C-alpha positions in Angstrom: -16.4 -7.2 -5.6 -15.4 -8.7 -2.0 -14.4 -6.7 0.8 -10.9 -6.6 2.0 -9.6 -5.4 5.3 -6.6 -3.4 6.5 -4.0 -6.3 7.8 -1.4 -3.8 8.9 -0.5 -0.2 9.2 3.2 0.6 9.0 5.3 3.6 9.3 9.2 4.7 9.6 11.4 7.8 10.2 12.3 7.4 6.8 13.4 4.2 5.1 12.4 0.3 5.2 11.2 -1.9 7.0 8.3 0.3 8.2 6.9 -0.7 11.5 3.4 -1.7 12.2 1.2 0.7 14.6 -2.5 0.0 15.6 -3.9 2.9 14.2 -2.6 6.5 12.1 -4.3 9.9 11.2 -4.3 9.7 7.2 -4.4 13.1 5.6 -3.5 14.3 2.1 0.0 14.5 3.1 0.2 10.9 4.4 0.0 8.9 7.5 1.2 10.7 10.3 4.1 9.2 11.8 5.8 8.1 8.6 8.4 10.1 6.7 10.0 9.4 3.2 13.6 10.1 2.8 13.8 11.0 -0.8 11.0 13.1 -1.8 12.0 12.6 -5.7 10.4 9.1 -5.9 8.4 8.9 -2.6 5.9 11.3 -0.9 3.6 14.2 -2.3 0.0 14.2 -3.2 0.0 11.4 -5.8 2.2 9.1 -3.6 0.8 10.0 -0.3 0.0 6.5 0.7 1.4 3.5 -0.7 -0.8 -0.1 -0.7 0.5 -3.7 -0.8 -1.5 -7.3 -0.6 -1.2 -9.6 2.1 -1.8 -12.1 -0.2 1.0 -11.3 -2.6 3.2 -10.9 0.4 2.5 -14.7 1.2 2.6 -16.0 -2.2 6.5 -14.4 -2.3 7.2 -15.9 0.8 6.1 -19.6 -0.6 8.6 -18.7 -3.6 11.2 -18.4 -0.9 11.8 -14.6 -0.5 12.2 -13.2 2.9 9.8 -10.3 2.8 7.7 -9.8 5.5 4.6 -6.9 6.2 6.4 -3.5 6.0 9.8 -4.5 4.6 8.7 -3.2 0.9 8.2 -0.1 2.3 4.2 -0.1 2.1 1.9 1.9 4.6 -1.0 0.0 4.2 -1.0 -3.8 3.9 -4.5 -5.1 2.8 -5.8 -8.4 2.8 -8.8 -10.0 1.0 -8.6 -7.9 -2.0 -8.7 -8.9 -5.7 -5.2 -7.3 -6.0 -5.1 -7.7 -10.0 -8.4 -5.5 -9.8 -6.4 -2.6 -7.8 -4.7 0.0 -10.8 -4.6 3.2 -11.5 -7.9 4.9 -11.4 -9.4 2.7 -8.8 -10.7 4.4 -5.5 -10.6 2.7 -2.5 -12.7 3.0 0.7 -10.4 2.2 3.4 -12.4 2.6 6.8 -13.3 6.4 7.0 -11.0 7.5 4.1 -11.2 7.6 0.6 -8.1 6.9 -1.7 -7.6 7.3 -5.5 -4.7 4.7 -6.7 -2.6 6.9 -8.9 0.3 5.0 -10.0 2.1 1.4 -9.5 4.9 1.8 -7.5 8.5 0.8 -8.8 10.6 -1.4 -6.6 14.2 0.0 -6.0 17.4 -1.6 -4.5 16.4 -0.5 -0.9 14.1 -3.4 -0.6 16.1 -5.9 -2.2 16.9 -7.5 1.5 13.2 -8.6 1.0 14.1 -10.8 -1.9 15.7 -13.8 -2.8 19.3 -12.9 -4.2 18.0 -9.2 -4.1 15.6 -9.9 -7.3 13.3 -6.9 -6.1 12.0 -6.6 -9.5 10.0 -9.7 -8.5 7.6 -6.8 -7.6 7.7 -4.9 -10.7 4.4 -4.2 -12.3 6.0 -4.5 -15.8 7.7 -7.5 -15.0 5.3 -9.5 -13.0 1.7 -7.9 -13.4 -0.5 -8.2 -10.3 2.7 -8.1 -7.9 3.3 -4.7 -7.2 2.7 -2.2 -4.7 0.7 0.4 -5.7 0.5 4.4 -4.7 -2.5 6.6 -4.0 -3.7 10.0 -3.2 -6.1 10.9 -0.1 -9.3 12.2 -1.2 -10.9 12.0 2.1 -8.6 11.2 5.3 -9.7 9.9 8.5 -8.3 7.8 11.5 -7.3 4.5 10.1 -7.3 1.1 12.2 -6.0 -2.4 11.8 -9.2 -4.5 10.7 -10.9 -1.4 9.0 -13.1 -2.4 5.8 -11.4 -2.0 2.7 -13.4 -2.1 -0.5 -13.2 -1.0 -4.2 -15.4 1.7 -4.8 -18.2 1.3 -7.4 -20.1 4.3 -8.6 -19.5 8.0 -8.9 -16.5 9.6 -7.6 -17.2 11.2 -4.2 -16.9 10.8 -0.3 -17.1 7.5 1.2 -20.8 5.6 0.9 -20.3 4.1 4.6 
């Protein structure tokens, strides 16, 4: 599996867009400086951090969607990973951190401005497999920086191997 990288770290005081920062402390409760408005659907241990693929964002732009980094509400925009292989149960080493992907993130109306004619279902895993954001639990935290390596963990569960 090829190694990817953190293309952007994105936070907000609630809502979208999430704006880029050069680094942020990641803990089991999420990224420092990030807040979710509706904790029924966002946040909590199994949704501590959301991730999305830069390549999917670029593909959506080519389709004519006005999406940009952070406008779909992702905390980490990653580049260089086979995004179709990132799903529930996958562990990702992100810099010093270790994440467990817990679920696909269902799209909601708050991100419709990122899509042509408001068609936010374009990133629904059920409708367009491989185009969804994912949620993850933080197994090991740490300070993340733009450019940090990201790779799918192979082998037994546990702390990062680096």
